[in-house]
N, C-alpha and C positions, 0 to 999 in steps of 0.2 A: 307255347301252350298258355292257356288262360291262367292267370294268377288269382289268388284269393283277393276279393274286393276289400279295401281298407275299411269298409263299413260293416264287415262281418266281424263279430266278436268271437275269439277262440272258444271252442266248445267241444266237449266230449260227446255231445248228443248231435246226431245227424238230423233227426226230425223230432219235433215235439209238438203234440197236440194238447191243448189245455182247455178243457171244458168246451169242446167244440159242438155246436148245434147247427144243424142245417134243416131248414124248413122251406118246402116249396109251396108257395101260396096258391090258393084256389078256393072254390066253394067248400071243399073239405081239405084243408092244408095237410100236406104229407110231411111228417116229421122223420126225415131220413136218418139224421144223427141226433142223438139225445145225450149231450154232455159227455162226449168221448174224450178221455185223457190217455195219451199213449206216448211213451218215450222210446226212441230207437237209437241205441248207441252207435257211434261211428264204427264201421266195419262189421256191423251185424247183418244177418240174413234172416228176414222175417216173412212169414206167410200170414195173409189175412183170409179167414174163412168164415162161412156162415150160410144159413139157408138163403134161398132166393128172396130178395127184398129186404135183406138184413141190413143193408147200407154199405156193402163192400165197395162198390164202384164209387159211391159218394165219398166214402172215406179216402179212397185213392185220389179222387179229383181234388178234394180239399187239401190233402197232405202234399200233393204235387203242385199246388198253386194253379190248377186248371179251373177251379171254382172257388168262390169265396164263401166261408161259413157265415151263417146268419148271425152267430155270436161265438165268442171264444177266440183263441189265438193259435196260429200256426207258425212255428219257428223252424226254419231250415238252416242248418249250419250256423246257428247263432243269430240269424236275421229274422225278425218278425216280418212275414210277408203278408199278413192279414190286411194291412192298410195300404199296400202299394197300389199305385195307379196301374191301369192295364198295360201301358207301354213299359213301365218299370218292371212289372211282373214278367212280361215277355222276355225282356233282356236278362232278368235274373234267372229264369228257367233255362235259357239257352246255355248259360255258363255253369249252372249249379244243379240241374235236374236232367236225368236221362230217362228215356222211355223205351220199353220193349212191348210191342202190341201183339195180340194174337194174329192179326192179319199182316204182320211184318211192316207194312207202310213204306216199302222201298220205292224209289223213283225209277220207273222202268227204263227210261232212256239214259240213265246215269250208270256208270260202271260201279262195281262193288266198292272200289277205292273212293269214288266221288260220293257215293251214298254214305260211307263211313265218315267222310270229312264234313258232311253237310252242316251239322250243328255248329262247328267251329267257323266255317265259312259264313254262315248266316250271322254269326256274332261279330263278323268283321275282323277275325283273327287269322293268322297264318297257320295252316296245317303243318304238323310235324311228321315228315315221312318215316322217320325212325320209329316213332310211337305207333304209327299206323301199321308198320311191318310187325311190330311186337304184338299188336292186337290181333292181326290176321293169323299169326302163329298161335296165339293163345286160344283162338276159337277154331283152330284146325283148318284154316283156309289159306295157308301160305301159297303164294304163286297164283292166286285167283283174283287179284285186285282188278284186272281189266275185264273180267266177265260181266255180263249184264244179268239182272235179276231173273230174266226169262231162261237163262242157261243154268239155273240153280235148282236143286231139289228144295222141298219145303224146309227140311232141316238145315240146309245150307243157308237159305234165305233168313231163317231165324237167327243163325249164327252171325250173319251180317248185321242184323238188327241189334244184337247184343254188342258187337264191336262198335257200332255207331253210338249206342247209348253210353259206352265207356269212353269214347274218344275225347270228349271235353273234360275228362277227369271230374265228373260232377260230384257233388256232396252225396247224392243218393240216386239210385236207379230204381224206377218203378216198373214192374212187369205185370201186365194185365193178361192173365190166362195165357202165358207165353207158349204153353204146349197144347193149348186147346184145339188147334187146327191140325195137329200132327197125330200119326198113329203112335201106339204106346211105345214101340221100340225107338222111333225117332225122337219122340218126346223125352224119353229117358236120356237119350244122348245129348239133346239140347240142354236139359236140366243139368246134366253133368258138366257141360261146358260152362254154363252160367255159374254153377257152384265153384268150379275150378278158377274161373276168372275173378270171381268175388274174393276167393281166398288169396289168389296170386297178387291182386292189386289192393287188398284190404278195402274193398268197395262195399259200401252200404247198399243193400238190395232189399226191396219190399215186393213180394209177389202176391197178387190176388189170384186165388185158385179155388177150385172145388174138388181137386184131386188129392186124396190123402197121401198118395205116393210122392207127389210134388212137395206137399207140406212136410213130409217126414224127412226130406233132404235139407231142411233149413235149421236154423238155430232155435227159433221159437215160433209158436203159432198164436196169433191173436184171433179169438172167436167173437163174432158179432151176432147179435140177435135183436131184432126190433130197434135197430139204431143204437144199441148200447154194447159196450165192451163187456162181455160176460165171463170170459175166461182167457187165460194165457198160460201156455205150457211150453216146456223146453224139451228138445230132443225126444219127441214122442215117436212111436212106431205108427205105421199106416193103420194098424188095427186099433190102436188107442185113439187116433184122430177120427177114424170112421165111427167109433163108438160114441165119441163126444158129439159128432155131427148128428148121429142118429138120435141121441138124447135131446138135441135141439130141434129136431124135426127136419133136419137137412138130409139131402140125398147122399 
């Protein structure tokens, strides 16, 4: 399994954003993020919410190293990734960042087992069969490693995506609307699996969502509006979260 890079400084913070700005140039520049500072402890489970256009996706992309901030600093596991070259950042993400997408992003011609191993294989490391078996058990897919994605339900496919995101033992897993393509019952099951896996492996997870029920299952919720961090609450109910979103003009 991948080991922590010697260039990483020990830290109790999984992800830290420090005065992060992101501006997209054009005739009328778009200020997607305006001085966002946010610290996410190791082992925390955080939701990011806000009205459409509030900067949620941009925040995720910058925090995950998929996009570079215009100014400010992004630190993942003690490593400042803001100034890394594209190649170095790609290598860093493979070992230290996991992703769960709404559309699953599984490779159709690969088995479940091969899909789960993919981040480690791409990083040039040897997969650990025992760890894979533990993950398959954790997401409720024991004995299904040789199936193809086309043989899975939507909920099962998303569970594979969760196992894949956890396989490299990353510093943080980012989930972008992970239940958005699922019906409410299946979405609740997948969220329960993600929550259980995060607790079982002390995994840091960040979920971007518009669903108050998803946000109510996490430790804390960060609210964005107009590119700014405007509120942060802990252990809120779906009703409290919905009320906050309504006061911000969100759905």
